[in-house]
PyMOL commands that place a pseudoatom at each C-alpha (Angstrom):
pseudoatom trace, name=CA, resn=UNK, resi=1, chain=A, elem=C, hetatm=0, pos=[90.799, 94.712, 84.183]
pseudoatom trace, name=CA, resn=UNK, resi=2, chain=A, elem=C, hetatm=0, pos=[93.015, 92.107, 85.746]
pseudoatom trace, name=CA, resn=UNK, resi=3, chain=A, elem=C, hetatm=0, pos=[92.288, 90.519, 89.079]
pseudoatom trace, name=CA, resn=UNK, resi=4, chain=A, elem=C, hetatm=0, pos=[95.341, 92.274, 90.521]
pseudoatom trace, name=CA, resn=UNK, resi=5, chain=A, elem=C, hetatm=0, pos=[94.114, 95.682, 89.366]
pseudoatom trace, name=CA, resn=UNK, resi=6, chain=A, elem=C, hetatm=0, pos=[90.651, 95.057, 90.812]
pseudoatom trace, name=CA, resn=UNK, resi=7, chain=A, elem=C, hetatm=0, pos=[92.120, 93.921, 94.126]
pseudoatom trace, name=CA, resn=UNK, resi=8, chain=A, elem=C, hetatm=0, pos=[94.397, 96.985, 94.281]
pseudoatom trace, name=CA, resn=UNK, resi=9, chain=A, elem=C, hetatm=0, pos=[91.391, 99.214, 93.537]
pseudoatom trace, name=CA, resn=UNK, resi=10, chain=A, elem=C, hetatm=0, pos=[89.362, 97.599, 96.323]
pseudoatom trace, name=CA, resn=UNK, resi=11, chain=A, elem=C, hetatm=0, pos=[92.277, 97.806, 98.772]
pseudoatom trace, name=CA, resn=UNK, resi=12, chain=A, elem=C, hetatm=0, pos=[92.610, 101.525, 98.027]
pseudoatom trace, name=CA, resn=UNK, resi=13, chain=A, elem=C, hetatm=0, pos=[88.890, 101.920, 98.667]
pseudoatom trace, name=CA, resn=UNK, resi=14, chain=A, elem=C, hetatm=0, pos=[89.225, 100.127, 102.023]
pseudoatom trace, name=CA, resn=UNK, resi=15, chain=A, elem=C, hetatm=0, pos=[92.212, 102.316, 102.918]
pseudoatom trace, name=CA, resn=UNK, resi=16, chain=A, elem=C, hetatm=0, pos=[90.103, 105.425, 102.294]
pseudoatom trace, name=CA, resn=UNK, resi=17, chain=A, elem=C, hetatm=0, pos=[88.020, 104.564, 105.350]
pseudoatom trace, name=CA, resn=UNK, resi=18, chain=A, elem=C, hetatm=0, pos=[84.900, 105.742, 103.525]
pseudoatom trace, name=CA, resn=UNK, resi=19, chain=A, elem=C, hetatm=0, pos=[82.131, 103.111, 103.311]
pseudoatom trace, name=CA, resn=UNK, resi=20, chain=A, elem=C, hetatm=0, pos=[80.604, 104.859, 100.286]
pseudoatom trace, name=CA, resn=UNK, resi=21, chain=A, elem=C, hetatm=0, pos=[83.867, 104.681, 98.369]
pseudoatom trace, name=CA, resn=UNK, resi=22, chain=A, elem=C, hetatm=0, pos=[84.196, 100.991, 99.215]
pseudoatom trace, name=CA, resn=UNK, resi=23, chain=A, elem=C, hetatm=0, pos=[80.607, 100.248, 98.168]
pseudoatom trace, name=CA, resn=UNK, resi=24, chain=A, elem=C, hetatm=0, pos=[81.093, 102.139, 94.908]
pseudoatom trace, name=CA, resn=UNK, resi=25, chain=A, elem=C, hetatm=0, pos=[84.413, 100.381, 94.199]
pseudoatom trace, name=CA, resn=UNK, resi=26, chain=A, elem=C, hetatm=0, pos=[82.856, 96.983, 94.866]
pseudoatom trace, name=CA, resn=UNK, resi=27, chain=A, elem=C, hetatm=0, pos=[80.028, 97.913, 92.503]
pseudoatom trace, name=CA, resn=UNK, resi=28, chain=A, elem=C, hetatm=0, pos=[82.512, 98.956, 89.819]
pseudoatom trace, name=CA, resn=UNK, resi=29, chain=A, elem=C, hetatm=0, pos=[84.336, 95.630, 90.124]
pseudoatom trace, name=CA, resn=UNK, resi=30, chain=A, elem=C, hetatm=0, pos=[81.032, 93.740, 90.014]
pseudoatom trace, name=CA, resn=UNK, resi=31, chain=A, elem=C, hetatm=0, pos=[79.973, 95.651, 86.907]
pseudoatom trace, name=CA, resn=UNK, resi=32, chain=A, elem=C, hetatm=0, pos=[83.359, 95.092, 85.251]
pseudoatom trace, name=CA, resn=UNK, resi=33, chain=A, elem=C, hetatm=0, pos=[83.105, 91.365, 85.893]
pseudoatom trace, name=CA, resn=UNK, resi=34, chain=A, elem=C, hetatm=0, pos=[79.468, 91.318, 84.814]
pseudoatom trace, name=CA, resn=UNK, resi=35, chain=A, elem=C, hetatm=0, pos=[80.254, 92.511, 81.288]
pseudoatom trace, name=CA, resn=UNK, resi=36, chain=A, elem=C, hetatm=0, pos=[80.333, 88.875, 80.307]
pseudoatom trace, name=CA, resn=UNK, resi=37, chain=A, elem=C, hetatm=0, pos=[78.042, 87.400, 82.954]
pseudoatom trace, name=CA, resn=UNK, resi=38, chain=A, elem=C, hetatm=0, pos=[75.619, 90.265, 83.568]
pseudoatom trace, name=CA, resn=UNK, resi=39, chain=A, elem=C, hetatm=0, pos=[74.542, 91.841, 86.859]
pseudoatom trace, name=CA, resn=UNK, resi=40, chain=A, elem=C, hetatm=0, pos=[71.418, 89.701, 86.616]
pseudoatom trace, name=CA, resn=UNK, resi=41, chain=A, elem=C, hetatm=0, pos=[73.572, 86.590, 86.899]
pseudoatom trace, name=CA, resn=UNK, resi=42, chain=A, elem=C, hetatm=0, pos=[75.235, 88.006, 90.026]
pseudoatom trace, name=CA, resn=UNK, resi=43, chain=A, elem=C, hetatm=0, pos=[71.758, 88.652, 91.395]
pseudoatom trace, name=CA, resn=UNK, resi=44, chain=A, elem=C, hetatm=0, pos=[70.719, 85.053, 90.696]
pseudoatom trace, name=CA, resn=UNK, resi=45, chain=A, elem=C, hetatm=0, pos=[73.957, 83.643, 92.097]
pseudoatom trace, name=CA, resn=UNK, resi=46, chain=A, elem=C, hetatm=0, pos=[73.662, 85.612, 95.339]
pseudoatom trace, name=CA, resn=UNK, resi=47, chain=A, elem=C, hetatm=0, pos=[69.886, 85.501, 95.707]
pseudoatom trace, name=CA, resn=UNK, resi=48, chain=A, elem=C, hetatm=0, pos=[69.892, 89.301, 95.969]
pseudoatom trace, name=CA, resn=UNK, resi=49, chain=A, elem=C, hetatm=0, pos=[67.639, 91.387, 93.719]
pseudoatom trace, name=CA, resn=UNK, resi=50, chain=A, elem=C, hetatm=0, pos=[69.424, 93.276, 90.959]
pseudoatom trace, name=CA, resn=UNK, resi=51, chain=A, elem=C, hetatm=0, pos=[67.885, 96.558, 92.132]
pseudoatom trace, name=CA, resn=UNK, resi=52, chain=A, elem=C, hetatm=0, pos=[69.251, 95.936, 95.634]
pseudoatom trace, name=CA, resn=UNK, resi=53, chain=A, elem=C, hetatm=0, pos=[72.708, 95.224, 94.224]
pseudoatom trace, name=CA, resn=UNK, resi=54, chain=A, elem=C, hetatm=0, pos=[72.679, 98.386, 92.121]
pseudoatom trace, name=CA, resn=UNK, resi=55, chain=A, elem=C, hetatm=0, pos=[71.544, 100.520, 95.053]
pseudoatom trace, name=CA, resn=UNK, resi=56, chain=A, elem=C, hetatm=0, pos=[73.850, 98.912, 97.630]
pseudoatom trace, name=CA, resn=UNK, resi=57, chain=A, elem=C, hetatm=0, pos=[76.907, 98.999, 95.376]
pseudoatom trace, name=CA, resn=UNK, resi=58, chain=A, elem=C, hetatm=0, pos=[76.458, 102.544, 94.117]
pseudoatom trace, name=CA, resn=UNK, resi=59, chain=A, elem=C, hetatm=0, pos=[78.109, 105.816, 95.187]
pseudoatom trace, name=CA, resn=UNK, resi=60, chain=A, elem=C, hetatm=0, pos=[75.620, 106.296, 98.024]
pseudoatom trace, name=CA, resn=UNK, resi=61, chain=A, elem=C, hetatm=0, pos=[75.484, 102.601, 98.823]
pseudoatom trace, name=CA, resn=UNK, resi=62, chain=A, elem=C, hetatm=0, pos=[75.770, 101.118, 102.267]
pseudoatom trace, name=CA, resn=UNK, resi=63, chain=A, elem=C, hetatm=0, pos=[75.564, 97.359, 101.783]
pseudoatom trace, name=CA, resn=UNK, resi=64, chain=A, elem=C, hetatm=0, pos=[74.727, 95.178, 104.730]
pseudoatom trace, name=CA, resn=UNK, resi=65, chain=A, elem=C, hetatm=0, pos=[76.926, 92.220, 105.544]
pseudoatom trace, name=CA, resn=UNK, resi=66, chain=A, elem=C, hetatm=0, pos=[74.089, 90.069, 104.202]
pseudoatom trace, name=CA, resn=UNK, resi=67, chain=A, elem=C, hetatm=0, pos=[74.690, 91.705, 100.823]
pseudoatom trace, name=CA, resn=UNK, resi=68, chain=A, elem=C, hetatm=0, pos=[78.443, 92.227, 101.049]
pseudoatom trace, name=CA, resn=UNK, resi=69, chain=A, elem=C, hetatm=0, pos=[79.553, 88.698, 101.939]
pseudoatom trace, name=CA, resn=UNK, resi=70, chain=A, elem=C, hetatm=0, pos=[77.797, 86.795, 99.120]
pseudoatom trace, name=CA, resn=UNK, resi=71, chain=A, elem=C, hetatm=0, pos=[78.750, 89.432, 96.538]
pseudoatom trace, name=CA, resn=UNK, resi=72, chain=A, elem=C, hetatm=0, pos=[82.416, 89.285, 97.537]
pseudoatom trace, name=CA, resn=UNK, resi=73, chain=A, elem=C, hetatm=0, pos=[82.375, 85.483, 97.413]
pseudoatom trace, name=CA, resn=UNK, resi=74, chain=A, elem=C, hetatm=0, pos=[80.657, 85.323, 94.014]
pseudoatom trace, name=CA, resn=UNK, resi=75, chain=A, elem=C, hetatm=0, pos=[83.219, 87.778, 92.644]
pseudoatom trace, name=CA, resn=UNK, resi=76, chain=A, elem=C, hetatm=0, pos=[85.892, 85.283, 93.638]
pseudoatom trace, name=CA, resn=UNK, resi=77, chain=A, elem=C, hetatm=0, pos=[87.226, 87.483, 96.420]
pseudoatom trace, name=CA, resn=UNK, resi=78, chain=A, elem=C, hetatm=0, pos=[87.487, 87.145, 100.180]
pseudoatom trace, name=CA, resn=UNK, resi=79, chain=A, elem=C, hetatm=0, pos=[87.476, 89.326, 103.244]
pseudoatom trace, name=CA, resn=UNK, resi=80, chain=A, elem=C, hetatm=0, pos=[90.502, 89.344, 105.511]
pseudoatom trace, name=CA, resn=UNK, resi=81, chain=A, elem=C, hetatm=0, pos=[91.226, 91.138, 108.749]
pseudoatom trace, name=CA, resn=UNK, resi=82, chain=A, elem=C, hetatm=0, pos=[94.632, 92.354, 109.880]
pseudoatom trace, name=CA, resn=UNK, resi=83, chain=A, elem=C, hetatm=0, pos=[95.673, 93.980, 113.122]
pseudoatom trace, name=CA, resn=UNK, resi=84, chain=A, elem=C, hetatm=0, pos=[96.247, 97.718, 113.020]
pseudoatom trace, name=CA, resn=UNK, resi=85, chain=A, elem=C, hetatm=0, pos=[97.667, 97.717, 116.531]
pseudoatom trace, name=CA, resn=UNK, resi=86, chain=A, elem=C, hetatm=0, pos=[101.318, 98.595, 116.896]
pseudoatom trace, name=CA, resn=UNK, resi=87, chain=A, elem=C, hetatm=0, pos=[103.970, 96.763, 118.886]
pseudoatom trace, name=CA, resn=UNK, resi=88, chain=A, elem=C, hetatm=0, pos=[106.350, 98.560, 121.272]
pseudoatom trace, name=CA, resn=UNK, resi=89, chain=A, elem=C, hetatm=0, pos=[108.595, 99.551, 118.374]
pseudoatom trace, name=CA, resn=UNK, resi=90, chain=A, elem=C, hetatm=0, pos=[105.752, 101.258, 116.502]
pseudoatom trace, name=CA, resn=UNK, resi=91, chain=A, elem=C, hetatm=0, pos=[105.379, 98.531, 113.884]
pseudoatom trace, name=CA, resn=UNK, resi=92, chain=A, elem=C, hetatm=0, pos=[102.104, 96.994, 112.870]
pseudoatom trace, name=CA, resn=UNK, resi=93, chain=A, elem=C, hetatm=0, pos=[101.894, 93.531, 114.383]
pseudoatom trace, name=CA, resn=UNK, resi=94, chain=A, elem=C, hetatm=0, pos=[103.135, 90.991, 111.913]
pseudoatom trace, name=CA, resn=UNK, resi=95, chain=A, elem=C, hetatm=0, pos=[105.175, 93.610, 110.076]
pseudoatom trace, name=CA, resn=UNK, resi=96, chain=A, elem=C, hetatm=0, pos=[108.851, 92.899, 109.491]
pseudoatom trace, name=CA, resn=UNK, resi=97, chain=A, elem=C, hetatm=0, pos=[109.622, 96.381, 108.231]
pseudoatom trace, name=CA, resn=UNK, resi=98, chain=A, elem=C, hetatm=0, pos=[111.302, 98.829, 110.607]
pseudoatom trace, name=CA, resn=UNK, resi=99, chain=A, elem=C, hetatm=0, pos=[109.148, 101.584, 111.999]
pseudoatom trace, name=CA, resn=UNK, resi=100, chain=A, elem=C, hetatm=0, pos=[109.662, 105.017, 110.500]
pseudoatom trace, name=CA, resn=UNK, resi=101, chain=A, elem=C, hetatm=0, pos=[109.520, 107.995, 112.801]
pseudoatom trace, name=CA, resn=UNK, resi=102, chain=A, elem=C, hetatm=0, pos=[109.113, 111.491, 111.490]
for i in range(1, 102): cmd.bond("trace and resi %d" % i, "trace and resi %d" % (i + 1))
show_as sticks, trace
zoom trace
């Protein structure tokens, strides 16, 4: 998988609004990247036990920020926040696209 594909997959998981889907997607990306490095190496790099990573990043996972932040960083990713608030024209702040009304 390319970095772009993994990022698109994670963005789709975030867009779902389901924490379990996001945790599972993050776990899938971690496992895909660990084919060469191993989940044990991610555990050593983050200081988080492998069992905790597997549980937190599984389908029923609910990782804490203490788990999430170092995992994301060690995967070479970052967290970013954007405003979901709309301006008076119905556009997301920072958006240059015209608002669509249906």
